[in-house]
N, C-alpha and C positions, 0 to 999 in steps of 0.2 A: 758198483761192486764188481765182481770178477769177470763179467763177460765183456768181450770186445764190443765197440759201438754197433757194428753191423748185427751181431747176434742179439744185443739188447733190443734193437728195433724189431727184429723178427719175433722175439719173445713177446714184446709188448703188443705187436699186431695180432699174434695168436690169442693172447688174453682178450683183446678187444673183440675179436670175432666170436670167441666162446661166450663172452658176456652178452653180445648182441643176439646170438642164437638163443641163449637162455631167456633173454627178455621177451623174445617173440613167442616162445613156447609156454612161458609161465605167466599166469594172470598177475597183474600188479598187486592185488590184495586178495588173499584167500581167507575167508572167515574162519576164525579160530586158529590161525597160523601167524598171528602178529608177533613182532619182535621189537626190541628197543636196544639201541646202541648208546652207551654212555661212556664218555672219556673224561677222566679226572686228572688234571695235571698238577703235580706238586713240585716242590723244589728238587727232590731227589728221585721221584718215581712218577711214571705215568701209568694210570690204571685204566684198562679197557674192559668194559662189561657188556656182554650181550645177553639179554634176557628174552626168552621165548616161551610160548605157551605149551610146548611139547614136553611132557613128563614121562613119555614111554621109553625114552633112551637117554640114559645118563652117560657122559663120556667116560672112558676108562681112566683110572687113576694114573696109569703109566702107559702112555701110548707106545705101541711097538714101532720100531723103525720099518718103514715100508720097503718093499723090494724095489730095486732100481727101475724095473719096468712096470711097476704098479701105476694104474691110472687114477687112483684115489688113495686117501689115507695119510696125506702129508700134513694137513692143517694143524691138528693138535700136536703132532710130533714136532713140527717147527716151533710151535708155541713153547713146548717143553724145552727145546734147545735154546731158545732166545730169551725167554722171560726169567725174571728173578724169582717168580712164583706164580702159580695159577691153580685154580680149583673150579669145581662145579658145585653149586649149592641149590637144593630145591627151593622154590619160592614158598613164602608163607602167605596163607590166605588166598591163594590163587594157584591154578595149575601151572606147571612149567618149571623152569630152572634158570639160573644165572650162571654163566661161565665167565670168569674174570681172569685177567693176567696183569701182572705188574712188570714194567720194564724200567730199568734204572736209567736216569738221565745222565749222560756223560758230564763229567765236571767241566765247567767253563762253557756249558751250552746255554 
């Protein structure tokens, strides 16, 4: 995508370091904080679903564009920009929610 090769490597390294740091600080499994990732591939769309047990915070329906110097808040804004559609739905029969997004498959892919 738009970054020169050197910058791409630097960005990738930064992400690797942050992920490694987070892994050391966060236990691998926290009781009551489970999640499930499901990917459904169709002919015209790919649907990505993340279900978690947290029902105290539902995502906003229309995420605000983050400030250029913001350290957080880009995840759902990017989903809003790139996905053909997305939403968050409360789970039925259990606590939590499912956030899903659908991305169109390019023709000829």
